[in-house]
C-alpha positions, 0 to 999 in steps of 0.5 A: 598608687594615689599619685599615679592615679592623680596623674592619670586623671590629669590632676598631678600632685603638688609639692606639699602632697609629694613631700607629705607622701615621701615623709610617710614612705620614710616613716613606714620603712623606719617603723618596719626597721623598728618593729619587724618581728624577726630582724630589727634595727641594724639587722633588718634589711628593709633599710634598702627601701630608703634608696629609691625613696630618697632618689625619687624625692631628689628627682622631683624637689629642689636640691636643698629640700632633697638634702634636708629629706636625706638628712632627716632619713639618716637621723631616723635610721640612726635613731631606729638602730640605736633604739633597738640596740643601744650597744651598737656604738660599742661594737666595731663591726656593727658600727662599721656597717651602720657607717657604710649604710649612712654614707651610701644613703647620703650619697643617693640623696646628694647624687639625686640633687646633683642630677636635678641641678644638671637637668635644671642647667640644661633646661635653662640653656635651652631657654636662654642659649647665651647662659652656660649649663651648670 
């Protein structure tokens, strides 16, 4: 809401503010995964909120920043799952689910970074037609 309000007031958010707010988003989801009263850790379904946050960040930031953001999110999710259930690595079913989730979360960040790269190439091609788009 805050970022949208700044946009409507013609004071768009800068990179630092977007990075901080995106970090807060990931932190809030991780805290929900850690402390939700019913299902915690790998059993918690709130991990699904990582996907739009990572994709949105990848759309507005440099590719290397979105990859770092994605890696940071993966580390937080692994840590949250292991804090709640350290025996997770010994159970093949839960380890498989964790691996699949990590792969899809990472894919979201990489696809967002790739899309940003394509758009940057198109913009460069419009500005300088002699350059081929990436």
